[in-house]
C-alpha positions in Angstrom: 9.0 -32.3 -17.0 7.8 -28.7 -17.5 7.2 -26.7 -14.4 3.6 -26.0 -13.2 2.2 -23.0 -15.1 1.0 -19.9 -13.4 -1.8 -19.3 -15.9 -4.8 -21.3 -17.1 -3.9 -20.6 -20.7 -0.3 -21.0 -21.6 0.9 -20.4 -25.2 4.6 -21.3 -25.0 4.7 -21.6 -28.8 3.3 -18.0 -29.4 0.7 -19.2 -32.0 -2.0 -16.7 -31.0 -2.1 -13.1 -30.0 -1.5 -12.0 -26.4 -5.0 -10.4 -26.2 -6.6 -13.7 -27.2 -4.5 -15.6 -24.7 -5.5 -13.2 -21.9 -9.1 -13.6 -22.9 -8.9 -17.4 -22.7 -7.1 -17.2 -19.4 -9.9 -15.0 -17.9 -12.5 -17.4 -19.3 -10.9 -20.4 -17.7 -10.4 -18.7 -14.4 -14.0 -17.7 -14.3 -15.0 -21.2 -15.2 -13.3 -22.5 -12.1 -15.1 -19.9 -10.0 -18.4 -21.0 -11.5 -18.0 -24.8 -11.4 -14.8 -25.6 -9.3 -13.5 -27.5 -12.4 -9.9 -26.6 -13.4 -9.2 -26.5 -17.2 -5.7 -25.7 -18.3 -4.4 -25.3 -21.9 -0.7 -25.8 -22.5 0.7 -25.2 -26.0 4.4 -26.2 -26.6 6.6 -25.9 -29.7 7.2 -29.7 -29.4 7.1 -32.5 -27.0 10.2 -32.8 -24.9 10.1 -36.6 -24.5 10.4 -39.7 -26.7 7.6 -41.3 -24.7 4.1 -41.9 -25.9 2.1 -38.6 -25.9 -0.6 -40.1 -23.7 1.8 -41.4 -21.1 3.9 -38.2 -21.1 1.0 -35.8 -20.8 -0.6 -37.9 -18.1 2.6 -37.5 -16.0 2.7 -33.8 -16.7 -0.9 -33.2 -15.8 -0.4 -35.3 -12.6 2.7 -33.3 -11.6 0.8 -30.0 -12.1 -2.1 -31.2 -9.8 -4.8 -29.8 -12.0 -8.2 -30.1 -10.3 -9.2 -30.2 -6.7 -7.8 -33.0 -4.6 -11.1 -34.4 -3.3 -13.0 -34.0 -6.7 -10.0 -34.6 -9.0 -11.9 -32.4 -11.5 -9.1 -31.3 -13.7 -8.7 -31.3 -17.5 -5.7 -30.3 -19.6 -5.5 -29.7 -23.3 -2.0 -30.2 -24.6 -0.9 -29.0 -28.0 2.5 -29.7 -29.6 2.8 -27.5 -32.7 5.8 -28.9 -34.5 4.7 -32.5 -33.8 1.2 -31.6 -35.0 -0.3 -33.5 -32.1 -2.8 -32.6 -29.4 -4.5 -34.5 -26.5 -7.0 -33.9 -23.8 -6.0 -35.4 -20.4 -9.0 -35.9 -18.1 -8.9 -36.2 -14.3 -10.6 -39.1 -12.6 -13.5 -37.0 -11.4 -14.5 -35.8 -14.9 -14.1 -39.1 -16.8 -17.9 -39.6 -16.6 -18.7 -36.2 -18.1 -15.8 -36.2 -20.6 -15.1 -39.8 -21.7 -12.5 -40.8 -24.2 -14.8 -40.8 -27.1 -16.0 -37.3 -26.4 -12.4 -36.1 -25.9 -11.5 -37.5 -29.3 -14.5 -35.9 -30.9 -13.5 -32.5 -29.6 -9.9 -32.7 -30.9 -10.9 -34.4 -34.1 -14.0 -32.4 -35.2 -13.8 -29.1 -33.2 -10.1 -28.3 -33.1 -8.4 -30.2 -35.9 -10.2 -28.6 -39.0 -9.2 -25.1 -37.8 -5.7 -26.2 -37.1 -5.3 -27.7 -40.6 -6.5 -24.3 -42.0 -3.9 -22.6 -39.9 -6.4 -20.8 -37.7 -5.1 -21.8 -34.3 -7.2 -19.2 -32.3 -10.5 -20.4 -33.8 -9.5 -24.0 -33.2 -8.6 -23.3 -29.6 -11.8 -21.3 -29.0 -13.9 -24.1 -30.4 -12.1 -26.7 -28.3 -12.2 -24.7 -25.1 -15.9 -23.8 -25.4 -16.8 -27.4 -26.1 -14.8 -28.7 -23.2 -16.4 -26.2 -20.8 -19.9 -26.9 -22.1 -19.3 -30.6 -21.8 -18.2 -30.7 -18.1 -20.3 -27.7 -16.9 -22.7 -28.8 -14.2 -20.7 -31.9 -13.1 -19.7 -30.0 -9.9 -20.7 -26.7 -8.4 -18.4 -23.8 -7.8 -18.0 -21.5 -4.8 -17.2 -18.3 -6.6 -13.5 -18.5 -5.8 -10.5 -20.3 -7.2 -7.6 -22.0 -5.5 -5.4 -19.0 -6.4 -7.9 -16.7 -4.6 -7.3 -18.7 -1.4 -3.5 -18.2 -1.7 -3.9 -14.5 -2.5 -6.1 -14.1 0.6 -3.3 -15.5 2.7 -0.8 -13.2 1.0 -3.1 -10.2 1.7 -4.1 -11.1 5.3 -0.6 -11.8 6.4 0.7 -8.3 5.7 -2.6 -6.8 7.0 -2.2 -8.4 10.4 1.5 -7.5 10.3 0.6 -3.8 9.7 -2.0 -3.8 12.5 0.4 -5.4 15.0 3.2 -2.9 14.4 0.7 0.0 14.4 -0.5 -1.0 17.8 3.1 -1.6 18.9 3.9 2.0 17.7 1.1 3.4 19.7 2.3 1.6 22.8 5.8 2.9 22.1 4.5 6.5 21.9 2.6 6.1 25.1 5.7 4.6 26.8 7.9 7.5 25.7 5.3 10.0 26.8 5.1 8.3 30.2 8.8 8.5 30.7 8.6 12.3 30.1 6.0 12.5 32.8 2.2 12.3 33.0 0.1 15.4 33.5 -2.3 15.4 36.4 -5.7 17.1 36.6 -8.6 17.1 39.0 -10.2 14.5 36.7 -7.3 12.1 37.1 -4.3 11.2 34.9 -4.3 12.5 31.4 -2.3 10.5 28.8 -1.1 11.9 25.6 0.4 10.2 22.6 3.6 11.4 21.1 2.5 11.0 17.4 6.0 12.0 16.2 7.4 8.8 17.8 4.6 6.8 16.4 5.1 8.2 12.9 8.8 7.6 13.0 8.3 4.0 14.2 5.7 3.4 11.5 7.9 4.7 8.7 10.7 2.5 9.9 8.5 -0.6 9.8 7.2 0.3 6.3 10.6 0.9 4.8 12.0 -2.3 6.3 9.1 -4.3 5.0 9.3 -2.8 1.6 13.1 -3.5 1.3 12.6 -7.1 2.4 9.8 -7.7 -0.1 11.4 -6.2 -3.2 13.1 -9.5 -4.1 9.8 -11.4 -4.4 8.3 -12.0 -7.9 5.0 -10.7 -8.9 2.0 -13.0 -9.1 0.0 -13.7 -12.2 -3.2 -11.9 -12.9 -5.2 -15.1 -13.2 -3.3 -17.0 -10.5 -3.7 -20.7 -11.6 -2.7 -23.0 -8.8 -3.2 -26.7 -8.9 -5.4 -28.2 -6.2 -3.8 -31.6 -6.1 -6.0 -33.4 -8.7 -4.9 -36.7 -10.2 -5.1 -38.4 -13.6 -5.6 -42.0 -14.6 -5.1 -41.9 -18.3 -8.6 -40.7 -19.3 -8.8 -38.7 -22.5 -7.9 -38.8 -26.1 -6.3 -36.8 -28.9 -5.6 -36.3 -32.5 -3.0 -35.4 -35.1 -3.3 -32.8 -37.8 
């Protein structure tokens, strides 16, 4: 079972250019923002299973959780280059907009002719555009994707961490100043902050945080993250 991808467009067989792959990835990410539908493309050199292609790809799509859990609005286009097979797996929530007959027509008449001619990029572009146009309008988007939610948590966590330790540093500076004595005037007590202590404390926190975070991997630019969608075998495919 292949691991869940980190991109919307995944060319594991290297059949198109990197620039085209990045363009498709951005297009699919924006489509989720606009419609809430998740469309993933996965191109493999060959199928790593002796099972029927429909049963195998259904299990893979299910394990990736493509689509939102409550809407189940995910779609995955699988391509196996050496096997010369492709199939569109459709989540429960999109089977009305993308029935089996339509999925077959997309693979057979939009993608297949270009694949036979050896023009994989044109075939994928035709297939992706047709899939998106077919399911557009079935649901409404919120302007964000599941990956955006996760990046927000990753950003807000360190932000609150930084604010907390900055305030802690201020308190530490005041405390050290208080230990040295508080100046008194006719207007009352006058507190001063030892910014040297605050700066030292702040640098220590930053360096410790940086050293602890260097082992983490970098996130993808598009940030695909499955929302827990499910698949019931809807979809169809073709051979070329």
